[in-house]
ROROKOL-758745 format. One line per 4 residues: number of its first residue (from 1); their letters; for each residue z, x, y of C-alpha. Coordinates in pm, 1 decimal, decimal comma. Layout:
<recs>
NUM = A = Z/X/Y | ...
</recs>
This chain:
<recs>
1 = MNED = 7484,0/-1414,3/-669,9 | 7558,1/-1303,1/-317,7 | 7418,5/-957,3/-237,1 | 7755,3/-852,4/-89,5
5 = SPFV = 7945,4/-959,1/-400,6 | 8064,5/-686,9/-640,0 | 8008,8/-926,1/-931,1 | 7691,9/-954,6/-1136,9
9 = QAGE = 7589,8/-1248,1/-1352,5 | 7614,7/-1189,5/-1726,8 | 7246,1/-1276,7/-1770,1 | 7145,4/-995,9/-1535,9
13 = VLNG = 7352,8/-746,2/-1733,1 | 7208,5/-861,8/-2066,0 | 6851,1/-856,8/-1934,7 | 6905,6/-502,0/-1811,3
17 = LFEK = 7036,9/-391,2/-2149,5 | 6754,2/-557,2/-2340,3 | 6491,5/-408,1/-2110,7 | 6648,0/-63,9/-2144,3
21 = YIPS = 6672,1/-60,7/-2523,1 | 6383,5/-285,8/-2629,4 | 6164,6/-323,5/-2320,7 | 5835,3/-441,3/-2465,0
25 = ATGE = 5984,2/-668,6/-2729,6 | 6202,1/-850,1/-2475,2 | 5905,3/-943,8/-2261,8 | 5697,2/-1040,7/-2563,0
29 = YTTL = 5972,2/-1265,4/-2703,8 | 6011,3/-1435,8/-2366,5 | 5636,7/-1490,8/-2353,0 | 5637,5/-1628,5/-2708,4
33 = TSGW = 5913,4/-1879,2/-2633,1 | 5760,4/-1989,0/-2304,0 | 5418,7/-2030,7/-2467,2 | 5548,8/-2193,8/-2784,8
37 = SQIA = 5378,5/-2527,7/-2715,4 | 5037,4/-2355,6/-2702,5 | 5112,0/-2179,7/-3031,0 | 5262,3/-2466,8/-3231,4
41 = GNEL = 5112,6/-2762,8/-3044,8 | 5290,1/-3007,7/-2814,1 | 5429,6/-3242,9/-3077,1 | 5552,0/-2978,1/-3320,7
45 = SFHV = 5693,5/-2753,6/-3047,1 | 5912,3/-3039,3/-2924,7 | 6086,6/-3059,6/-3264,2 | 6070,1/-2697,0/-3386,6
49 = IPKD = 6184,1/-2424,0/-3148,3 | 6211,5/-2043,9/-3171,2 | 6569,6/-1916,2/-3178,1 | 6543,6/-1544,1/-3255,8
53 = VVNG = 6346,2/-1258,9/-3408,2 | 6541,7/-1051,6/-3660,3 | 6388,8/-765,5/-3860,7 | 6037,2/-905,9/-3834,6
57 = ILVL = 6144,2/-1262,0/-3912,6 | 6091,9/-1537,3/-3656,6 | 6385,3/-1776,9/-3684,7 | 6305,4/-2136,8/-3595,3
61 = EADH = 6522,8/-2444,8/-3561,1 | 6398,4/-2796,3/-3644,3 | 6564,7/-3123,1/-3549,6 | 6475,0/-3298,5/-3878,3
65 = PGWI = 6364,6/-3191,9/-4229,9 | 6039,9/-3384,9/-4183,9 | 5941,0/-3147,3/-3904,2 | 6003,5/-2852,1/-4133,6
69 = QKFR = 5751,3/-3000,8/-4376,7 | 5502,2/-3056,4/-4096,1 | 5557,4/-2698,8/-3976,8 | 5501,0/-2558,0/-4326,7
73 = MEER = 5153,8/-2716,4/-4326,9 | 5068,9/-2519,0/-4011,4 | 5271,8/-2205,1/-4084,6 | 4988,4/-1969,8/-4185,0
77 = KILK = 4784,3/-2059,8/-3879,3 | 5084,7/-2022,2/-3647,3 | 5188,0/-1688,5/-3799,6 | 4833,4/-1558,4/-3760,4
81 = IIKK = 4833,5/-1655,0/-3390,3 | 5173,1/-1492,5/-3335,1 | 5069,8/-1167,8/-3506,1 | 4756,2/-1149,8/-3293,3
85 = KYPV = 4914,8/-1240,6/-2957,8 | 5250,1/-1062,0/-2999,3 | 5201,7/-753,9/-3221,5 | 5495,9/-572,4/-3059,3
89 = LNIN = 5736,3/-822,8/-3216,8 | 5623,9/-722,1/-3570,5 | 5672,0/-1075,6/-3701,7 | 5572,6/-1094,8/-4068,9
93 = KIKI = 5771,2/-1393,4/-4186,4 | 5909,4/-1720,9/-4054,2 | 6243,9/-1872,6/-4145,5 | 6313,2/-2230,4/-4041,9
97 = YTIK = 6627,5/-2438,2/-4068,6 | 6751,3/-2780,5/-3961,1 | 7003,4/-2834,0/-3683,2 | 7335,8/-2931,7/-3836,0
</recs>
């Protein structure tokens, strides 16, 4: 936006609120999503993407049930990496669903 404009983009407002109320978790979640391909691997990360973290549960979205199966084979390893790299997020469980 223009510096002289009295208007602020909605994203700026939301980022400010998130940083104020959950500062460390916001940054950690952003880092997790941007580094998802290193965590899950290139192929899997293309088909299974992080959508949210709610009460210690990482919510993922898959584009096909076959990718959910493939993810389940790697789930323990991925959860271990996430717990080690992003302890602030307190992720203890992963929920995954298919895009409808």
